[in-house]
mmCIF file as Biopython writes it, N, C-alpha, C and O atoms, coordinates in Angstrom:
data_model
#
loop_
_atom_site.group_PDB
_atom_site.id
_atom_site.type_symbol
_atom_site.label_atom_id
_atom_site.label_alt_id
_atom_site.label_comp_id
_atom_site.label_asym_id
_atom_site.label_entity_id
_atom_site.label_seq_id
_atom_site.pdbx_PDB_ins_code
_atom_site.Cartn_x
_atom_site.Cartn_y
_atom_site.Cartn_z
_atom_site.occupancy
_atom_site.B_iso_or_equiv
_atom_site.auth_seq_id
_atom_site.auth_asym_id
_atom_site.pdbx_PDB_model_num
ATOM 1   N N  . MET A ? 1  ? -85.416 -67.710  41.000 1.0 0.0 1  A 1 
ATOM 2   C CA . MET A ? 1  ? -84.220 -68.216  41.711 1.0 0.0 1  A 1 
ATOM 3   C C  . MET A ? 1  ? -84.058 -69.332  41.870 1.0 0.0 1  A 1 
ATOM 4   O O  . MET A ? 1  ? -84.973 -69.838  42.521 1.0 0.0 1  A 1 
ATOM 5   N N  . SER A ? 2  ? -83.116 -70.156  41.507 1.0 0.0 2  A 1 
ATOM 6   C CA . SER A ? 2  ? -82.677 -71.521  41.803 1.0 0.0 2  A 1 
ATOM 7   C C  . SER A ? 2  ? -81.913 -71.632  43.292 1.0 0.0 2  A 1 
ATOM 8   O O  . SER A ? 2  ? -80.895 -71.063  43.685 1.0 0.0 2  A 1 
ATOM 9   N N  . GLU A ? 3  ? -82.822 -72.613  43.986 1.0 0.0 3  A 1 
ATOM 10  C CA . GLU A ? 3  ? -82.304 -72.987  45.511 1.0 0.0 3  A 1 
ATOM 11  C C  . GLU A ? 3  ? -81.694 -74.422  45.524 1.0 0.0 3  A 1 
ATOM 12  O O  . GLU A ? 3  ? -82.336 -75.393  45.123 1.0 0.0 3  A 1 
ATOM 13  N N  . LYS A ? 4  ? -80.429 -74.505  46.003 1.0 0.0 4  A 1 
ATOM 14  C CA . LYS A ? 4  ? -79.931 -75.799  45.999 1.0 0.0 4  A 1 
ATOM 15  C C  . LYS A ? 4  ? -79.973 -76.552  47.211 1.0 0.0 4  A 1 
ATOM 16  O O  . LYS A ? 4  ? -79.543 -76.133  48.285 1.0 0.0 4  A 1 
ATOM 17  N N  . ASN A ? 5  ? -80.612 -77.913  46.983 1.0 0.0 5  A 1 
ATOM 18  C CA . ASN A ? 5  ? -80.999 -78.484  48.171 1.0 0.0 5  A 1 
ATOM 19  C C  . ASN A ? 5  ? -79.847 -79.112  49.047 1.0 0.0 5  A 1 
ATOM 20  O O  . ASN A ? 5  ? -78.907 -79.731  48.549 1.0 0.0 5  A 1 
ATOM 21  N N  . LYS A ? 6  ? -79.981 -78.931  50.167 1.0 0.0 6  A 1 
ATOM 22  C CA . LYS A ? 6  ? -78.931 -79.480  51.246 1.0 0.0 6  A 1 
ATOM 23  C C  . LYS A ? 6  ? -79.394 -80.929  51.577 1.0 0.0 6  A 1 
ATOM 24  O O  . LYS A ? 6  ? -79.056 -81.432  52.648 1.0 0.0 6  A 1 
ATOM 25  N N  . LEU A ? 7  ? -80.008 -81.478  50.860 1.0 0.0 7  A 1 
ATOM 26  C CA . LEU A ? 7  ? -80.115 -82.828  51.482 1.0 0.0 7  A 1 
ATOM 27  C C  . LEU A ? 7  ? -79.853 -83.513  50.185 1.0 0.0 7  A 1 
ATOM 28  O O  . LEU A ? 7  ? -80.466 -83.129  49.189 1.0 0.0 7  A 1 
ATOM 29  N N  . ASP A ? 8  ? -78.767 -84.761  50.084 1.0 0.0 8  A 1 
ATOM 30  C CA . ASP A ? 8  ? -78.800 -85.691  49.143 1.0 0.0 8  A 1 
ATOM 31  C C  . ASP A ? 8  ? -79.800 -86.478  48.999 1.0 0.0 8  A 1 
ATOM 32  O O  . ASP A ? 8  ? -80.580 -86.667  49.933 1.0 0.0 8  A 1 
ATOM 33  N N  . ALA A ? 9  ? -79.961 -87.133  47.681 1.0 0.0 9  A 1 
ATOM 34  C CA . ALA A ? 9  ? -80.952 -87.923  47.190 1.0 0.0 9  A 1 
ATOM 35  C C  . ALA A ? 9  ? -81.367 -89.174  48.040 1.0 0.0 9  A 1 
ATOM 36  O O  . ALA A ? 9  ? -82.548 -89.498  48.162 1.0 0.0 9  A 1 
ATOM 37  N N  . THR A ? 10 ? -80.271 -89.902  48.654 1.0 0.0 10 A 1 
ATOM 38  C CA . THR A ? 10 ? -80.231 -90.917  49.533 1.0 0.0 10 A 1 
ATOM 39  C C  . THR A ? 10 ? -80.893 -90.548  50.784 1.0 0.0 10 A 1 
ATOM 40  O O  . THR A ? 10 ? -81.677 -91.399  51.203 1.0 0.0 10 A 1 
ATOM 41  N N  . THR A ? 11 ? -80.801 -89.775  51.291 1.0 0.0 11 A 1 
ATOM 42  C CA . THR A ? 11 ? -81.552 -89.172  52.509 1.0 0.0 11 A 1 
ATOM 43  C C  . THR A ? 11 ? -82.821 -88.576  52.259 1.0 0.0 11 A 1 
ATOM 44  O O  . THR A ? 11 ? -83.722 -88.687  53.091 1.0 0.0 11 A 1 
ATOM 45  N N  . PHE A ? 12 ? -82.962 -88.017  51.300 1.0 0.0 12 A 1 
ATOM 46  C CA . PHE A ? 12 ? -84.623 -87.854  50.860 1.0 0.0 12 A 1 
ATOM 47  C C  . PHE A ? 12 ? -85.445 -88.769  50.745 1.0 0.0 12 A 1 
ATOM 48  O O  . PHE A ? 12 ? -86.572 -88.808  51.240 1.0 0.0 12 A 1 
ATOM 49  N N  . CYS A ? 13 ? -84.736 -89.847  49.839 1.0 0.0 13 A 1 
ATOM 50  C CA . CYS A ? 13 ? -85.379 -91.110  49.490 1.0 0.0 13 A 1 
ATOM 51  C C  . CYS A ? 13 ? -85.830 -92.031  50.919 1.0 0.0 13 A 1 
ATOM 52  O O  . CYS A ? 13 ? -86.869 -92.689  50.967 1.0 0.0 13 A 1 
ATOM 53  N N  . LYS A ? 14 ? -84.890 -91.936  51.992 1.0 0.0 14 A 1 
ATOM 54  C CA . LYS A ? 14 ? -84.923 -92.681  53.236 1.0 0.0 14 A 1 
ATOM 55  C C  . LYS A ? 14 ? -86.124 -92.033  53.781 1.0 0.0 14 A 1 
ATOM 56  O O  . LYS A ? 14 ? -87.075 -92.766  54.052 1.0 0.0 14 A 1 
ATOM 57  N N  . LEU A ? 15 ? -86.235 -90.595  54.010 1.0 0.0 15 A 1 
ATOM 58  C CA . LEU A ? 15 ? -87.276 -89.555  54.501 1.0 0.0 15 A 1 
ATOM 59  C C  . LEU A ? 15 ? -88.783 -90.174  53.727 1.0 0.0 15 A 1 
ATOM 60  O O  . LEU A ? 15 ? -89.853 -90.473  54.257 1.0 0.0 15 A 1 
ATOM 61  N N  . LEU A ? 16 ? -88.470 -90.208  52.652 1.0 0.0 16 A 1 
ATOM 62  C CA . LEU A ? 16 ? -89.774 -90.545  51.763 1.0 0.0 16 A 1 
ATOM 63  C C  . LEU A ? 16 ? -90.365 -91.806  52.150 1.0 0.0 16 A 1 
ATOM 64  O O  . LEU A ? 16 ? -91.560 -91.956  52.408 1.0 0.0 16 A 1 
ATOM 65  N N  . ASP A ? 17 ? -89.260 -92.927  52.188 1.0 0.0 17 A 1 
ATOM 66  C CA . ASP A ? 17 ? -89.763 -94.355  52.502 1.0 0.0 17 A 1 
ATOM 67  C C  . ASP A ? 17 ? -90.449 -94.425  53.875 1.0 0.0 17 A 1 
ATOM 68  O O  . ASP A ? 17 ? -91.424 -95.157  54.049 1.0 0.0 17 A 1 
ATOM 69  N N  . GLU A ? 18 ? -89.802 -93.464  55.096 1.0 0.0 18 A 1 
ATOM 70  C CA . GLU A ? 18 ? -90.250 -93.789  56.326 1.0 0.0 18 A 1 
ATOM 71  C C  . GLU A ? 18 ? -91.496 -93.042  56.545 1.0 0.0 18 A 1 
ATOM 72  O O  . GLU A ? 18 ? -92.508 -93.515  57.062 1.0 0.0 18 A 1 
ATOM 73  N N  . PHE A ? 19 ? -91.352 -91.864  56.121 1.0 0.0 19 A 1 
ATOM 74  C CA . PHE A ? 19 ? -92.433 -90.941  56.674 1.0 0.0 19 A 1 
ATOM 75  C C  . PHE A ? 19 ? -93.190 -90.335  55.752 1.0 0.0 19 A 1 
ATOM 76  O O  . PHE A ? 19 ? -93.901 -89.451  56.229 1.0 0.0 19 A 1 
ATOM 77  N N  . GLY A ? 20 ? -93.315 -90.550  54.260 1.0 0.0 20 A 1 
ATOM 78  C CA . GLY A ? 20 ? -94.307 -89.938  53.254 1.0 0.0 20 A 1 
ATOM 79  C C  . GLY A ? 20 ? -93.811 -88.661  52.672 1.0 0.0 20 A 1 
ATOM 80  O O  . GLY A ? 20 ? -92.885 -87.979  53.113 1.0 0.0 20 A 1 
ATOM 81  N N  . GLU A ? 21 ? -94.565 -88.420  51.600 1.0 0.0 21 A 1 
ATOM 82  C CA . GLU A ? 21 ? -93.896 -87.345  50.629 1.0 0.0 21 A 1 
ATOM 83  C C  . GLU A ? 21 ? -94.261 -86.023  51.372 1.0 0.0 21 A 1 
ATOM 84  O O  . GLU A ? 21 ? -93.497 -85.085  51.143 1.0 0.0 21 A 1 
ATOM 85  N N  . GLU A ? 22 ? -95.180 -85.817  52.125 1.0 0.0 22 A 1 
ATOM 86  C CA . GLU A ? 22 ? -95.242 -84.545  53.030 1.0 0.0 22 A 1 
ATOM 87  C C  . GLU A ? 22 ? -94.338 -84.391  53.840 1.0 0.0 22 A 1 
ATOM 88  O O  . GLU A ? 22 ? -93.597 -83.429  53.638 1.0 0.0 22 A 1 
ATOM 89  N N  . ALA A ? 23 ? -94.160 -84.975  54.635 1.0 0.0 23 A 1 
ATOM 90  C CA . ALA A ? 23 ? -92.983 -85.376  55.573 1.0 0.0 23 A 1 
ATOM 91  C C  . ALA A ? 23 ? -91.489 -84.946  54.883 1.0 0.0 23 A 1 
ATOM 92  O O  . ALA A ? 23 ? -90.812 -84.079  55.437 1.0 0.0 23 A 1 
ATOM 93  N N  . ALA A ? 24 ? -91.043 -85.574  53.702 1.0 0.0 24 A 1 
ATOM 94  C CA . ALA A ? 24 ? -90.001 -85.679  53.342 1.0 0.0 24 A 1 
ATOM 95  C C  . ALA A ? 24 ? -89.797 -84.005  52.587 1.0 0.0 24 A 1 
ATOM 96  O O  . ALA A ? 24 ? -88.733 -83.389  52.546 1.0 0.0 24 A 1 
ATOM 97  N N  . LYS A ? 25 ? -90.949 -83.597  52.114 1.0 0.0 25 A 1 
ATOM 98  C CA . LYS A ? 25 ? -90.796 -82.216  51.492 1.0 0.0 25 A 1 
ATOM 99  C C  . LYS A ? 25 ? -90.768 -81.250  52.778 1.0 0.0 25 A 1 
ATOM 100 O O  . LYS A ? 25 ? -89.963 -80.321  52.718 1.0 0.0 25 A 1 
ATOM 101 N N  . GLN A ? 26 ? -91.431 -81.348  53.748 1.0 0.0 26 A 1 
ATOM 102 C CA . GLN A ? 26 ? -91.246 -80.371  55.021 1.0 0.0 26 A 1 
ATOM 103 C C  . GLN A ? 26 ? -89.930 -80.074  55.370 1.0 0.0 26 A 1 
ATOM 104 O O  . GLN A ? 26 ? -89.434 -78.954  55.493 1.0 0.0 26 A 1 
ATOM 105 N N  . THR A ? 27 ? -89.278 -81.421  55.557 1.0 0.0 27 A 1 
ATOM 106 C CA . THR A ? 27 ? -87.769 -81.877  56.239 1.0 0.0 27 A 1 
ATOM 107 C C  . THR A ? 27 ? -87.105 -81.019  55.405 1.0 0.0 27 A 1 
ATOM 108 O O  . THR A ? 27 ? -86.573 -80.036  55.921 1.0 0.0 27 A 1 
ATOM 109 N N  . LEU A ? 28 ? -87.011 -81.216  53.996 1.0 0.0 28 A 1 
ATOM 110 C CA . LEU A ? 28 ? -86.222 -80.615  53.078 1.0 0.0 28 A 1 
ATOM 111 C C  . LEU A ? 28 ? -86.301 -79.467  52.984 1.0 0.0 28 A 1 
ATOM 112 O O  . LEU A ? 28 ? -85.229 -78.973  52.636 1.0 0.0 28 A 1 
ATOM 113 N N  . GLU A ? 29 ? -87.243 -78.626  53.161 1.0 0.0 29 A 1 
ATOM 114 C CA . GLU A ? 29 ? -87.557 -77.394  53.180 1.0 0.0 29 A 1 
ATOM 115 C C  . GLU A ? 29 ? -86.744 -76.630  54.714 1.0 0.0 29 A 1 
ATOM 116 O O  . GLU A ? 29 ? -86.014 -75.640  54.702 1.0 0.0 29 A 1 
ATOM 117 N N  . ASP A ? 30 ? -87.080 -77.303  55.714 1.0 0.0 30 A 1 
ATOM 118 C CA . ASP A ? 30 ? -86.308 -77.190  57.208 1.0 0.0 30 A 1 
ATOM 119 C C  . ASP A ? 30 ? -85.117 -77.185  56.835 1.0 0.0 30 A 1 
ATOM 120 O O  . ASP A ? 30 ? -84.590 -76.075  56.925 1.0 0.0 30 A 1 
ATOM 121 N N  . VAL A ? 31 ? -84.368 -78.136  56.382 1.0 0.0 31 A 1 
ATOM 122 C CA . VAL A ? 31 ? -82.970 -78.027  55.932 1.0 0.0 31 A 1 
ATOM 123 C C  . VAL A ? 31 ? -82.636 -77.079  55.467 1.0 0.0 31 A 1 
ATOM 124 O O  . VAL A ? 31 ? -82.043 -76.196  56.088 1.0 0.0 31 A 1 
ATOM 125 N N  . ASN A ? 32 ? -83.038 -77.015  53.855 1.0 0.0 32 A 1 
ATOM 126 C CA . ASN A ? 32 ? -82.773 -75.699  53.169 1.0 0.0 32 A 1 
ATOM 127 C C  . ASN A ? 32 ? -82.820 -74.595  53.890 1.0 0.0 32 A 1 
ATOM 128 O O  . ASN A ? 32 ? -81.891 -73.813  53.683 1.0 0.0 32 A 1 
ATOM 129 N N  . GLU A ? 33 ? -83.601 -74.287  54.665 1.0 0.0 33 A 1 
ATOM 130 C CA . GLU A ? 33 ? -83.780 -72.852  55.806 1.0 0.0 33 A 1 
ATOM 131 C C  . GLU A ? 33 ? -83.072 -72.907  56.699 1.0 0.0 33 A 1 
ATOM 132 O O  . GLU A ? 33 ? -82.868 -71.869  57.328 1.0 0.0 33 A 1 
ATOM 133 N N  . GLY A ? 34 ? -82.539 -73.926  57.030 1.0 0.0 34 A 1 
ATOM 134 C CA . GLY A ? 34 ? -81.322 -74.084  58.241 1.0 0.0 34 A 1 
ATOM 135 C C  . GLY A ? 34 ? -82.162 -74.143  59.591 1.0 0.0 34 A 1 
ATOM 136 O O  . GLY A ? 34 ? -81.700 -73.715  60.649 1.0 0.0 34 A 1 
ATOM 137 N N  . ARG A ? 35 ? -83.294 -74.644  59.488 1.0 0.0 35 A 1 
ATOM 138 C CA . ARG A ? 35 ? -83.921 -74.896  60.749 1.0 0.0 35 A 1 
ATOM 139 C C  . ARG A ? 35 ? -83.351 -76.345  61.320 1.0 0.0 35 A 1 
ATOM 140 O O  . ARG A ? 35 ? -83.619 -76.686  62.472 1.0 0.0 35 A 1 
ATOM 141 N N  . CYS A ? 36 ? -82.635 -77.086  60.540 1.0 0.0 36 A 1 
ATOM 142 C CA . CYS A ? 36 ? -82.289 -78.276  60.905 1.0 0.0 36 A 1 
ATOM 143 C C  . CYS A ? 36 ? -81.015 -78.704  59.931 1.0 0.0 36 A 1 
ATOM 144 O O  . CYS A ? 36 ? -81.020 -78.519  58.714 1.0 0.0 36 A 1 
ATOM 145 N N  . SER A ? 37 ? -79.997 -79.266  60.620 1.0 0.0 37 A 1 
ATOM 146 C CA . SER A ? 37 ? -78.838 -79.522  59.472 1.0 0.0 37 A 1 
ATOM 147 C C  . SER A ? 37 ? -78.959 -80.867  58.879 1.0 0.0 37 A 1 
ATOM 148 O O  . SER A ? 37 ? -79.541 -81.711  59.560 1.0 0.0 37 A 1 
ATOM 149 N N  . ALA A ? 38 ? -78.574 -81.152  57.898 1.0 0.0 38 A 1 
ATOM 150 C CA . ALA A ? 38 ? -78.535 -82.590  57.330 1.0 0.0 38 A 1 
ATOM 151 C C  . ALA A ? 38 ? -77.652 -83.682  58.132 1.0 0.0 38 A 1 
ATOM 152 O O  . ALA A ? 38 ? -77.795 -84.904  58.074 1.0 0.0 38 A 1 
ATOM 153 N N  . ASP A ? 39 ? -76.624 -82.898  58.959 1.0 0.0 39 A 1 
ATOM 154 C CA . ASP A ? 39 ? -75.715 -83.732  59.506 1.0 0.0 39 A 1 
ATOM 155 C C  . ASP A ? 39 ? -76.523 -84.336  60.741 1.0 0.0 39 A 1 
ATOM 156 O O  . ASP A ? 39 ? -76.268 -85.473  61.140 1.0 0.0 39 A 1 
ATOM 157 N N  . THR A ? 40 ? -77.629 -83.446  61.411 1.0 0.0 40 A 1 
ATOM 158 C CA . THR A ? 40 ? -78.239 -83.884  62.700 1.0 0.0 40 A 1 
ATOM 159 C C  . THR A ? 40 ? -79.240 -84.918  62.191 1.0 0.0 40 A 1 
ATOM 160 O O  . THR A ? 40 ? -79.477 -85.939  62.837 1.0 0.0 40 A 1 
ATOM 161 N N  . LEU A ? 41 ? -79.872 -84.616  60.925 1.0 0.0 41 A 1 
ATOM 162 C CA . LEU A ? 41 ? -80.869 -85.396  60.420 1.0 0.0 41 A 1 
ATOM 163 C C  . LEU A ? 41 ? -80.486 -86.888  60.297 1.0 0.0 41 A 1 
ATOM 164 O O  . LEU A ? 41 ? -81.206 -87.833  60.618 1.0 0.0 41 A 1 
ATOM 165 N N  . GLU A ? 42 ? -79.139 -86.957  59.739 1.0 0.0 42 A 1 
ATOM 166 C CA . GLU A ? 42 ? -78.647 -88.161  59.517 1.0 0.0 42 A 1 
ATOM 167 C C  . GLU A ? 42 ? -78.284 -88.685  60.453 1.0 0.0 42 A 1 
ATOM 168 O O  . GLU A ? 42 ? -78.398 -89.909  60.380 1.0 0.0 42 A 1 
ATOM 169 N N  . LYS A ? 43 ? -77.810 -88.259  61.500 1.0 0.0 43 A 1 
ATOM 170 C CA . LYS A ? 43 ? -77.454 -88.835  62.864 1.0 0.0 43 A 1 
ATOM 171 C C  . LYS A ? 43 ? -78.513 -89.597  63.208 1.0 0.0 43 A 1 
ATOM 172 O O  . LYS A ? 43 ? -78.276 -90.784  63.428 1.0 0.0 43 A 1 
ATOM 173 N N  . TYR A ? 44 ? -80.142 -89.029  63.356 1.0 0.0 44 A 1 
ATOM 174 C CA . TYR A ? 44 ? -81.081 -89.712  63.673 1.0 0.0 44 A 1 
ATOM 175 C C  . TYR A ? 44 ? -82.004 -90.409  62.777 1.0 0.0 44 A 1 
ATOM 176 O O  . TYR A ? 44 ? -83.024 -90.973  63.173 1.0 0.0 44 A 1 
ATOM 177 N N  . LEU A ? 45 ? -81.573 -90.350  61.414 1.0 0.0 45 A 1 
ATOM 178 C CA . LEU A ? 45 ? -82.384 -91.179  60.660 1.0 0.0 45 A 1 
ATOM 179 C C  . LEU A ? 45 ? -81.894 -92.539  60.355 1.0 0.0 45 A 1 
ATOM 180 O O  . LEU A ? 45 ? -82.651 -93.500  60.220 1.0 0.0 45 A 1 
ATOM 181 N N  . TYR A ? 46 ? -80.387 -92.604  60.232 1.0 0.0 46 A 1 
ATOM 182 C CA . TYR A ? 46 ? -79.908 -93.638  60.006 1.0 0.0 46 A 1 
ATOM 183 C C  . TYR A ? 46 ? -79.315 -94.582  61.169 1.0 0.0 46 A 1 
ATOM 184 O O  . TYR A ? 46 ? -78.106 -94.804  61.238 1.0 0.0 46 A 1 
ATOM 185 N N  . THR A ? 47 ? -80.303 -95.156  62.137 1.0 0.0 47 A 1 
ATOM 186 C CA . THR A ? 47 ? -80.000 -96.037  63.041 1.0 0.0 47 A 1 
ATOM 187 C C  . THR A ? 47 ? -79.994 -97.585  63.056 1.0 0.0 47 A 1 
ATOM 188 O O  . THR A ? 47 ? -79.433 -98.311  63.876 1.0 0.0 47 A 1 
ATOM 189 N N  . ASP A ? 48 ? -80.816 -97.982  61.860 1.0 0.0 48 A 1 
ATOM 190 C CA . ASP A ? 48 ? -81.139 -99.402  61.641 1.0 0.0 48 A 1 
ATOM 191 C C  . ASP A ? 48 ? -80.108 -99.744  60.949 1.0 0.0 48 A 1 
ATOM 192 O O  . ASP A ? 48 ? -79.648 -100.870 61.137 1.0 0.0 48 A 1 
ATOM 193 N N  . GLU A ? 49 ? -79.481 -98.844  59.963 1.0 0.0 49 A 1 
ATOM 194 C CA . GLU A ? 49 ? -78.717 -99.240  58.663 1.0 0.0 49 A 1 
ATOM 195 C C  . GLU A ? 49 ? -77.905 -98.055  58.636 1.0 0.0 49 A 1 
ATOM 196 O O  . GLU A ? 49 ? -78.423 -96.981  58.940 1.0 0.0 49 A 1 
ATOM 197 N N  . THR A ? 50 ? -76.613 -98.125  58.288 1.0 0.0 50 A 1 
ATOM 198 C CA . THR A ? 50 ? -75.914 -96.997  57.772 1.0 0.0 50 A 1 
ATOM 199 C C  . THR A ? 50 ? -76.364 -96.449  56.476 1.0 0.0 50 A 1 
ATOM 200 O O  . THR A ? 50 ? -76.912 -97.235  55.703 1.0 0.0 50 A 1 
ATOM 201 N N  . LYS A ? 51 ? -76.197 -95.080  56.089 1.0 0.0 51 A 1 
ATOM 202 C CA . LYS A ? 51 ? -76.420 -94.508  54.823 1.0 0.0 51 A 1 
ATOM 203 C C  . LYS A ? 51 ? -76.075 -95.463  53.817 1.0 0.0 51 A 1 
ATOM 204 O O  . LYS A ? 51 ? -76.891 -95.653  52.915 1.0 0.0 51 A 1 
ATOM 205 N N  . ASP A ? 52 ? -74.824 -96.195  53.827 1.0 0.0 52 A 1 
ATOM 206 C CA . ASP A ? 52 ? -74.358 -96.802  52.591 1.0 0.0 52 A 1 
ATOM 207 C C  . ASP A ? 52 ? -74.982 -97.847  52.536 1.0 0.0 52 A 1 
ATOM 208 O O  . ASP A ? 52 ? -75.506 -98.185  51.474 1.0 0.0 52 A 1 
ATOM 209 N N  . GLU A ? 53 ? -75.090 -98.708  53.806 1.0 0.0 53 A 1 
ATOM 210 C CA . GLU A ? 53 ? -76.236 -99.799  53.412 1.0 0.0 53 A 1 
ATOM 211 C C  . GLU A ? 53 ? -77.622 -99.472  52.999 1.0 0.0 53 A 1 
ATOM 212 O O  . GLU A ? 53 ? -78.322 -100.241 52.340 1.0 0.0 53 A 1 
ATOM 213 N N  . TYR A ? 54 ? -77.967 -98.371  53.387 1.0 0.0 54 A 1 
ATOM 214 C CA . TYR A ? 54 ? -79.561 -98.124  52.836 1.0 0.0 54 A 1 
ATOM 215 C C  . TYR A ? 54 ? -79.385 -97.661  51.411 1.0 0.0 54 A 1 
ATOM 216 O O  . TYR A ? 54 ? -80.388 -97.750  50.704 1.0 0.0 54 A 1 
ATOM 217 N N  . SER A ? 55 ? -78.452 -97.255  50.950 1.0 0.0 55 A 1 
ATOM 218 C CA . SER A ? 55 ? -78.105 -96.822  49.615 1.0 0.0 55 A 1 
ATOM 219 C C  . SER A ? 55 ? -78.015 -98.143  48.560 1.0 0.0 55 A 1 
ATOM 220 O O  . SER A ? 55 ? -78.617 -98.256  47.492 1.0 0.0 55 A 1 
ATOM 221 N N  . ALA A ? 56 ? -76.989 -99.201  49.242 1.0 0.0 56 A 1 
ATOM 222 C CA . ALA A ? 56 ? -76.960 -100.122 48.612 1.0 0.0 56 A 1 
ATOM 223 C C  . ALA A ? 56 ? -77.976 -100.929 48.421 1.0 0.0 56 A 1 
ATOM 224 O O  . ALA A ? 56 ? -78.084 -101.582 47.384 1.0 0.0 56 A 1 
ATOM 225 N N  . ARG A ? 57 ? -79.003 -100.989 49.578 1.0 0.0 57 A 1 
ATOM 226 C CA . ARG A ? 57 ? -80.413 -101.734 49.668 1.0 0.0 57 A 1 
ATOM 227 C C  . ARG A ? 57 ? -81.231 -101.236 48.524 1.0 0.0 57 A 1 
ATOM 228 O O  . ARG A ? 57 ? -81.797 -101.962 47.706 1.0 0.0 57 A 1 
ATOM 229 N N  . LEU A ? 58 ? -81.242 -99.977  48.539 1.0 0.0 58 A 1 
ATOM 230 C CA . LEU A ? 58 ? -82.103 -99.138  47.607 1.0 0.0 58 A 1 
ATOM 231 C C  . LEU A ? 58 ? -81.634 -99.599  45.999 1.0 0.0 58 A 1 
ATOM 232 O O  . LEU A ? 58 ? -82.468 -99.847  45.129 1.0 0.0 58 A 1 
ATOM 233 N N  . LYS A ? 59 ? -80.739 -99.637  45.867 1.0 0.0 59 A 1 
ATOM 234 C CA . LYS A ? 59 ? -80.197 -99.791  44.487 1.0 0.0 59 A 1 
ATOM 235 C C  . LYS A ? 59 ? -79.981 -100.904 43.918 1.0 0.0 59 A 1 
ATOM 236 O O  . LYS A ? 59 ? -79.675 -101.055 42.735 1.0 0.0 59 A 1 
ATOM 237 N N  . LYS A ? 60 ? -80.196 -102.113 45.096 1.0 0.0 60 A 1 
ATOM 238 C CA . LYS A ? 60 ? -80.789 -103.433 44.605 1.0 0.0 60 A 1 
ATOM 239 C C  . LYS A ? 60 ? -81.997 -103.709 44.446 1.0 0.0 60 A 1 
ATOM 240 O O  . LYS A ? 60 ? -82.418 -104.580 43.686 1.0 0.0 60 A 1 
ATOM 241 N N  . GLU A ? 61 ? -82.823 -102.814 45.325 1.0 0.0 61 A 1 
ATOM 242 C CA . GLU A ? 61 ? -84.638 -102.982 44.953 1.0 0.0 61 A 1 
ATOM 243 C C  . GLU A ? 61 ? -85.002 -102.532 43.692 1.0 0.0 61 A 1 
ATOM 244 O O  . GLU A ? 61 ? -86.065 -102.898 43.190 1.0 0.0 61 A 1 
ATOM 245 N N  . TYR A ? 62 ? -84.172 -101.714 43.073 1.0 0.0 62 A 1 
ATOM 246 C CA . TYR A ? 62 ? -84.539 -100.966 41.914 1.0 0.0 62 A 1 
ATOM 247 C C  . TYR A ? 62 ? -83.894 -101.472 40.765 1.0 0.0 62 A 1 
ATOM 248 O O  . TYR A ? 62 ? -84.183 -100.990 39.669 1.0 0.0 62 A 1 
ATOM 249 N N  . GLU A ? 63 ? -82.935 -102.513 40.876 1.0 0.0 63 A 1 
ATOM 250 C CA . GLU A ? 63 ? -82.259 -103.194 39.694 1.0 0.0 63 A 1 
ATOM 251 C C  . GLU A ? 63 ? -83.209 -103.425 38.577 1.0 0.0 63 A 1 
ATOM 252 O O  . GLU A ? 63 ? -83.027 -102.998 37.437 1.0 0.0 63 A 1 
ATOM 253 N N  . ASP A ? 64 ? -84.453 -104.273 39.045 1.0 0.0 64 A 1 
ATOM 254 C CA . ASP A ? 64 ? -85.532 -104.894 38.003 1.0 0.0 64 A 1 
ATOM 255 C C  . ASP A ? 64 ? -85.963 -103.734 37.060 1.0 0.0 64 A 1 
ATOM 256 O O  . ASP A ? 64 ? -86.253 -103.943 35.882 1.0 0.0 64 A 1 
ATOM 257 N N  . PHE A ? 65 ? -85.993 -102.483 37.640 1.0 0.0 65 A 1 
ATOM 258 C CA . PHE A ? 65 ? -86.720 -101.463 36.943 1.0 0.0 65 A 1 
ATOM 259 C C  . PHE A ? 65 ? -85.802 -100.601 35.905 1.0 0.0 65 A 1 
ATOM 260 O O  . PHE A ? 65 ? -86.238 -99.615  35.309 1.0 0.0 65 A 1 
ATOM 261 N N  . GLU A ? 66 ? -84.551 -101.074 35.773 1.0 0.0 66 A 1 
ATOM 262 C CA . GLU A ? 66 ? -83.682 -100.636 34.601 1.0 0.0 66 A 1 
ATOM 263 C C  . GLU A ? 66 ? -83.793 -101.356 33.376 1.0 0.0 66 A 1 
ATOM 264 O O  . GLU A ? 66 ? -83.107 -101.033 32.405 1.0 0.0 66 A 1 
#
């Protein structure tokens, strides 16, 4: 059975960057299982920069890898 992830790639990457792989996976599971909403998570995750700012910064950081 295929499960649709309820977190987008940008938010998952932010979790991975800030808290590591295990925490990112557990948080993804929590959101997918309905224990936490993606909106609530994003509200507290993007405090230093907006989601769009983080996404743009991430794209810029990885330009050299293309």
